[in-house]
N, C-alpha and C positions, 0 to 999 in steps of 0.2 A: 311124416318125417320120422324115420326110424331112429337109428343111432344118432347121437349128438354130432352135429357137424356134417351129416350126409343129407343132402337135399336133392330131391328129385323134382323135375319140372311137374307142375300141377295146373289144373284148370285149363284155361285158354292158352296159357304159355306152353303146355304140353303139346297142344295141337299145332300151334304155329312154331315154326323153326326160327323165327326172328327173335333176337335178344334185345334187351333194353339198350345194351351197348351199341346196337346197330342204329339206334335213334339218337342217343345222347352221348356226348364225349365224356370221358372220365371226370373232367372238371365239374360238369353238371351233376353227375352221379354222386360225386363227393359233396356237392352242395345239398343234394337231397339227403345224403347220409347225415350231414351236419344238422339239417332241419329235423330229421327223425330222432337223432340223439337228443336234441333240445326238447322235443316232445316227450321222449322217454324220461328225461330228467324232470320235467314238470309233473309227469304222472307219478314218478317215485316220490317227489316232494309232496304231492297231494296225499299219497298213501301214508307217508310219514306223519303228515298233519292229522290224518284220521286216526292213526294208531296213538299218537301223542295226545290228541284231544285239546291241546292248548289253543290252537287256531283252527276251529272246527270247519268242516266242509259238509255240505248237504248230502254228498254221496255216501252210500253205504260202504262198509269195508270190502265186501265182495266186488262192488262196482269199481272201487279203486284198484283192487288186484287185477280185475279184468282189463281195465284201461292200461295198466302197466304191461300186461301180457301182450295186448294189441300193439302198443308202441314198440316193445322189444321185437315183436314180429315184423314191424315196419323197418326197424333197424336191420334185422336179419335179411329182409328183402333187398335193402339198399346195399348190404355187403355182398349179397348174391349177385346183384347187378354189377357191382364193382369188380367182382371176380369173373365177370363175363358169363354168368350163369352156367359155369362149368362145375359140376359136382366135385371133380378132383381139385380144381383151384380153390373152391369154397372150403373143402375139407382141409387142405394144406394151410389156408389162411387161418381157419379156426384153430387148428392144431398149434400153429405158431403163436397165436394169441394165448392159448392155454399154457404154452411153455413160459410166457411172460407172466401169466396170472399166478402160477403156483408159487414162485419165490416172493411175489408181491403179497400174496395171502399170508405167507409165513412172516414176512417183515411187518405186516399190519398187526398180526397177532402178537409178535414180539414187542411192538411199540405199545400196544394196549397193556401187555403185562408189565412193561417198563413204566407205564404211566402210574400203575399202582405204587411202584417203588418211588417214582418221581413225586407223587402226591405226598408220601410220607417224608421224603427228603425236603420238600418245600415247607412242610409244617415244621420240621426240625430247623430249617434255615431261618424261618420267621422267628422262632423261639430264640435261636442263637443271636440273630440280629437285634431283637428286642433286649436280650440280656447284655449284648455288647454296648448298645446305646445307654442302657442303665448304668453299666460299669463305667463307661466314658464320662457320663454326667457326674457320677459319684467321685470319680478320680479328679475331675476338675474342681469339684467342691472341696475335696480333701486337700488338694494342692493349694487352693486359695486359703483355706484355714491354716495350713502349715505355714504358708508364706506370711500370713498375718501374725501368727503366733511367734514366728521366728523374728520378725521385725518388731514385735512387741508394740504394735500400733494400737492395740485395744479393739481392733476391728473384729466383728463376729464373722466376717467373710460370707455372710448370708444376707441376701436381700429380703426385706420384709415388705409384703404388699398387702393392701386391702383387697377385698373381693369386689373391686369396682373396676370398670373398664379403663385400662391404660393410665391409671393414676398410681404412682408409687409413693409410698410413705415410709419415712425412716422412723424407727422407734427412738424416742428421745433417750439420750444418754449413750447411744451406741454409735460408734463411728464406723464408716465403711472406707475401705482402701480405694 
């Protein structure tokens, strides 16, 4: 296979003029493509596991790469069969896929760059949220103290508790509103 997307018949397929599409309808070829994509996904997952090392696999890194290449080759064969093994159809199909891939790659990169900013924004939001909770709590306490002092009830406005589970204790001589 020379240039990306240009495929020439090879092996026994080059000798025989029959195509896979002569034997199988497009629905079955799509089924085969689905299966090959799932196998490629599994091979990519195994490669990720090998690189990551958190969920080890007994295969070597090179074996994982080779498995991925084989499965991608199977996907390419299924696409070739889907495009009726016509190099022109195959090339057009792959070119159209490439046209979709380029803006998606840019969008992916943009999202990753945005995630750096988003992570910082999330940190800031958590800080602001924590501060607003603290401010709200202090505001409630100050309001209660102000109300108690305005009414001159002698209330401290603050609950006193022991460090015991769910048992509240009032300090003698202090009234609460």
